[in-house]
C-alpha positions in Angstrom: 3.4 42.6 23.4 -0.1 42.4 22.2 -1.4 39.0 22.9 -3.6 37.1 20.2 -4.7 34.6 23.0 -8.0 34.9 24.6 -7.6 37.5 27.6 -10.3 35.4 29.5 -8.2 32.2 29.4 -7.3 31.0 32.8 -4.5 28.5 33.4 -3.7 26.5 36.5 0.1 26.4 36.8 1.4 23.4 38.9 4.4 21.1 39.2 7.5 21.5 41.1 7.7 24.5 43.2 10.7 26.8 42.4 12.3 29.4 40.2 11.4 27.6 36.9 7.7 27.5 37.8 7.8 31.0 39.0 9.3 32.1 35.6 6.7 30.1 33.5 3.9 31.6 35.4 5.4 35.1 34.9 5.9 34.5 31.1 2.4 33.1 30.7 0.9 36.1 32.5 3.0 38.9 31.0 3.7 37.5 27.5 0.4 35.7 26.5 -2.1 37.5 28.6 -3.3 34.2 30.4 -4.6 34.7 34.0 -2.5 32.3 36.1 -3.9 30.5 39.1 -0.7 29.4 41.1 0.1 25.9 42.0 -1.2 24.1 45.1 -4.1 21.8 45.9 -6.0 21.2 42.7 -9.3 21.4 44.3 -8.4 25.1 45.2 -7.7 25.9 41.6 -11.2 26.5 40.7 -12.4 26.2 37.0 -9.8 26.9 34.5 -9.3 26.4 30.7 -5.9 25.0 31.0 -3.4 23.2 33.2 0.3 24.0 32.7 2.7 21.3 34.5 6.2 22.3 35.1 8.5 19.6 35.9 5.6 17.6 37.5 5.5 14.7 39.7 3.3 11.5 39.4 0.8 13.2 41.7 0.8 16.4 39.7 0.0 14.4 36.5 -2.8 12.6 38.3 -4.3 15.9 39.5 -4.2 17.4 36.2 -5.9 14.5 34.3 -8.7 14.6 37.1 -9.4 18.2 36.2 -10.4 17.3 32.6 -9.0 20.4 30.9 -6.1 20.4 28.2 -2.6 19.9 29.6 0.6 21.7 28.4 3.7 20.1 29.9 6.8 22.3 30.4 10.2 20.4 30.9 13.2 22.0 32.4 15.2 20.5 29.4 14.6 19.8 25.7 13.0 16.2 25.4 13.5 13.5 22.7 10.6 12.6 20.6 10.3 9.5 22.6 10.1 11.3 25.8 7.4 13.6 24.3 5.4 10.7 23.2 5.6 9.3 26.6 4.3 12.6 28.0 1.3 12.6 25.5 0.5 9.0 26.5 0.5 10.3 30.0 -1.9 13.1 29.2 -0.2 16.0 27.7 -1.7 17.9 24.6 1.5 19.8 24.0 5.0 19.5 25.4 7.7 22.1 25.4 11.0 22.9 27.3 11.6 25.9 29.5 13.3 28.0 26.8 10.4 27.9 24.4 9.5 31.3 23.0 6.5 33.0 24.4 5.0 33.4 21.0 5.1 29.4 20.6 3.5 29.1 23.8 0.9 31.5 23.0 0.0 29.7 19.7 0.0 26.3 21.6 -2.4 27.7 24.2 -4.7 28.8 21.4 -4.6 25.3 19.9 -5.1 23.3 22.9 -7.8 25.4 24.5 -9.6 25.3 21.2 -9.6 21.4 21.6 -6.4 20.6 19.4 -3.0 19.2 20.2 0.5 20.2 19.2 2.8 17.5 17.9 5.6 17.3 15.4 5.1 14.7 12.4 7.9 12.6 13.8 6.0 12.3 17.2 2.7 11.5 15.5 4.5 8.6 13.7 6.0 7.3 17.0 2.5 7.3 18.5 1.0 5.5 15.4 3.6 2.9 15.9 2.9 2.3 19.4 -1.0 2.1 18.6 -0.2 -0.5 15.7 2.0 -2.6 18.3 -1.2 -2.6 20.5 -3.9 -3.2 17.8 -4.4 -6.8 18.3 -7.7 -6.1 19.8 -10.9 -5.7 17.6 -11.5 -2.6 15.9 -14.1 -0.5 17.8 -17.5 0.0 16.2 -18.1 3.7 15.6 -21.4 5.4 14.9 -21.4 7.7 11.8 -21.5 10.7 14.1 -18.5 9.5 16.0 -16.8 9.0 12.7 -17.5 12.6 11.8 -16.0 13.7 15.2 -12.9 11.6 14.4 -12.5 13.0 11.0 -12.7 16.5 12.6 -10.0 15.8 15.2 -7.8 14.5 12.4 -8.3 17.7 10.6 -7.0 19.7 13.7 -10.5 21.2 14.1 -11.3 22.5 17.6 -14.6 21.6 19.5 -16.2 24.9 18.5 -15.3 24.6 14.9 -16.5 20.8 14.9 -19.9 22.0 16.4 -20.3 24.7 13.7 -19.5 22.2 10.8 -21.8 19.5 12.0 -24.6 21.9 13.3 -24.7 20.5 16.7 -24.0 22.0 20.2 -20.6 22.2 21.8 -21.7 20.1 24.7 -22.8 17.4 22.2 -19.5 17.4 20.5 -17.8 17.2 23.9 -20.0 14.1 24.7 -19.5 12.3 21.4 -15.8 13.0 21.8 -15.6 11.5 25.3 -17.5 8.5 24.0 -15.2 8.1 21.2 -12.1 8.2 23.4 -13.5 5.5 25.6 -14.2 3.2 22.7 -10.5 3.9 21.3 -9.2 3.6 24.9 -7.3 6.7 24.6 -6.9 9.8 26.8 -6.6 12.8 24.3 -7.1 13.9 20.7 -3.6 13.1 19.6 -3.7 9.7 20.9 -7.1 9.2 19.2 -5.7 10.3 15.8 -2.7 8.1 16.2 -4.7 5.1 17.2 -7.3 5.7 14.5 -4.6 5.7 11.9 -3.2 2.5 13.2 -6.5 0.7 13.1 -7.4 2.0 9.6 -10.4 3.9 11.0 -9.4 7.3 9.2 -9.3 5.7 5.9 -12.8 4.7 6.1 -14.0 8.1 7.6 -15.8 10.7 5.4 
């Protein structure tokens, strides 16, 4: 097939060694055009655009989060919405099972590498409910620029698109986004949107 994904995109594929990880690596390389770096020590993976975790252990999750790039989690079985939400809270930006069609993975890769996340409406509602349950703490004070970044994330825009819209550099967007995540006490964009909804921040965001 002719891939729509960026041919320069590189993914570190890690997790439980075995047939499933080998199949996922093959599908990524053959069907989406991604250059796959095989699993192993995360420090040997080099600089990649994406981490793909296949049936990962707690240590794999920890290594993936330390790398600071988007994470796609692929499970050996279909997960419930609650299990997907738990994976997102752990750090995933998209969650799929092993039988997901390559075209769906390709689109997800495009979204998460661009700074987005992939969630169904029901999963967003569950994240928002969890955020509401934990929203006893005071609402964080956001600067006008941080609110613009938050609004951009909520619209599903990637980092590059946000930079163009606001007329600032990609690096500045990344720095503002990191500061926003720290203020909201979240790990990724999907958590930021869910928690911001729960706190009522998006209703006041331009």
